[in-house]
N, C-alpha and C positions, 0 to 999 in steps of 0.2 A: 796574872803575874803582875809583881809590883815593879814600878819604874826604879831603876839604879840612880842612886843620888849620892852626893858627898854633902855630909852636914857639917857645918861649922858653927861653932859658939853656942850661947844658950840665951833664951829669952823669947819674945814674941815671934812666930815662924815667919820667914820671909822667903817666898818659893820664888826661884829664878829659871826662866825656861829660855833656853838658847834658840839660835835660829837654823834655817836649812842647812844640812851638812856640817853643822857645828855639833858642840858637846859641851858638858858641864865644866870641862877644863877651862873653856874660854873665859870662865867668869870667876875663876878662883881668886885672882887679885881683888877684884871689887867685892867678891864675896866676903873676903877677910875683912875689908874696911867695914861693911855693913854689920859683921858680926861685932866688930870692936863697938860699934854704936849701939850694941845691946840688943841685936836680933839673933835668933837662931836661923841660919841661912840654909836653905835647901837648894843646892844645884843639882838640877834634875836632868837626866838624859831622857829625852823623848822616846818613843818607840822607834825601832830601825835606826837609831843613833847612839853613838857613844858605846857604853856598856849595858845599854837596856836592850830588852828582848827583841827579837826580829820577828816580824808578822806580815803576811800578805796584805792585811787590811791596813789602809793608810787615809785617814781623813781628820779634819777638825773635831768631828764628832766623836770619834774614837779617842783621839788624843785628850779631848776634854774629859771623857769617861777615865782615862788612865790616870788623869790628874785627881778626878774624884776618889779613885780606888786609892791612890797614894795618901790623899787627905784622911780618908777613913783608917787606913792602916796606921797612920800616926796620930789618930785621935784628935785632929785639928778641928777647933771650934771656929776659928777665924784665922785668915793668913794676910799677909801684904803679899801680893802678886805682881811680878814684873816679867814681861816677855818682850824678847827682841825678835823682830821680823817674823819668822814662821811661828817662833814662840809666842810674839805678840797676838798673832791670830788666834792660837790655842788659848791665850790668856782671856782674850775677848770672848770667846765662845763660852769658856767656863765661868767667867764673872756674870755673864747675861743669863746663864743656866742655873747658876748655884750663887746667887747674890747674896744670899746669907753667910756664906764662907768666906768671902772676901771684904775685908775692912776699907782697903785702898787698891786701886789698880794703877799700874805703870806700864805703858805700851812704848815700846822703843823703835822708832822709825818704821811704822808700818800703820795704815789706815785700815778701816773696816770695808773699804772698796775692793772690787776685784783687780787684780794685776796680771798683765799679759806675761806668758811664760818667758822667762829670759835666763835660765841657767843652762841651756843647751850646750855651750861651750865648755862650761865646768863639768858637766856630766860626761860629755865627749872625752874631754881630757882624763878623767878618773877611770872611765872605760878602757883608755889606751894603756893603763898601767898593767904590764904583764909579768906577773910575780914569778913566773918561772924563769924569768931572765934577770929580773932587778933585784939586786942582793943588798941595796942601802939606800938609805934616806935620800942621798945625793943623786943616786942614779934616778930615783923616782922624781926628784925634783926638776932633773934634766929634762925627763920626759913632759912632764907638766909644763915647763917653760916653752915647749913647742907651741901651746895652745894658750898659755895664760901668761901674759907679760908682767902684770902687777905682782911684785915680790910678796906683798903683804897677803894676797889672795892665796898664792901658791903655800905660803907658810901656815896659814889658816886650815887649808886643805891636808897638808901633810900632818897635822896632829892627829889625823884619824889612822894614821900608820901604826901597826903594832907588829910585834913578832908572834906570829901564830903558833909556831915551833922553832926548834933550833935552825937558824939560817933561812927562814920562811917569813917574809913579810905579807901582810894583808890589811885590808881596810876594815876598820870598826862598823861603819855605816852598812846598811843593807842596800847596796847600790842597785841591784836589779829593780827592787820594789819601788825605791825612790825614783828611779828613771820612768818606770811604767806608770806610776801614779803622779808624775810632775804636775799635771793640771790641777790637782787637788789641793797644790800649795798657794795657787793664787785665787782661789775662790772668795767671793765676798762673805762677809757675816751674814748670817740669816737674817732675811727681811723681818722686821719687827722685834728683834733681840734688844733689849734694853737693860743697862745697869745704871742706877741712879745715884749711886755712891760717888764719893770723890775719885776722879781719873784724871790722870797727867798722861799726856801724849807728848813724846820727845822726838825731835827729828835733828838730823845733822844739817848744819848750814850749806854744806856742799851736796847733799843728797836731794834726789827729787821724788822720794817715796811719799811724803807728805806735802801736798801743796796747800797754798792759802785756802783754795776754794774747797778744799776738802773738810774745812771747819764745818760746814752746814751738815753733811752726812754724818760726821763725828758726834755733832751736839744732838742729833736725832737718835742715835743710839746710846750716847753717853752725855746726857744733859748737865751733869755736874763736872764737865770736863775743861781743861785749858791745854793749849799747846805751847812748850817752850823749846827754843832752838840752842842746840849745842854748837858753839862756835869751832870753826877750823876742823869740822868732822864731815865724814860722808856716812855711808850706810852703817858702817862698823863704828859707831859714834861712842860706844863704851870703851873701845879700844884704842880710839885715835884721839881722845880728850877726856880721859878717865876722870881726871880731878873735877872737871867742870860737871861732868855726868853725875859724879858722886854728890856734889854741891847742890845740884838742882833736885835730885831724888830726896836728899835729906831735907832740904827746905820744904818739900811738899810733905813728907812725912811728919 
């Protein structure tokens, strides 16, 4: 099965992978800007997310293979690849496995190291949504607000809501599989995986996902890489400071 995507513009293919519990819609505004710069932008929904297929299998190995099938389907010989958070891990896995298909790699606010599980509260909040009782987005937000105090995070999660049928709301993501495979999201990049072409790692100035000392491990896997910091931004750096994010990416490209 081929991943669902939104394709914007014409030119060199530029593939963007969203993060955990996200979807292609999160990247629509920036995707439009990249397309204006002469790229054909592919905003991809990864498996068990957005409008892509649901599957009981969930790992970076299978997600990298999903992207390979997507590239084959579209006859891409070479792409620019950008991934945020979980999407960044998929992008790293893909680039080290299929280096001939990637001209430049951009990884947003995630490193190749292992990360401890830290999405429990969010998953608990989403699991508490009872759609036999919830009839509006407002009611869903009220339930989420009991667990999640940050408005931005709530709104990000609420993008997953859709009307499954008349009067019935549902979540687009495959919550049971994502919950049972949560430990797969934090795993480290495979030992010995290397991508030698130009790579840009980006981090938010207020985010702790990429620390200074991570540079040694990053350089081991990505010898032609450097790290740039987006000011006034946390983990959702592309949403919190899109203009600076865009400028850094365009300078790199």
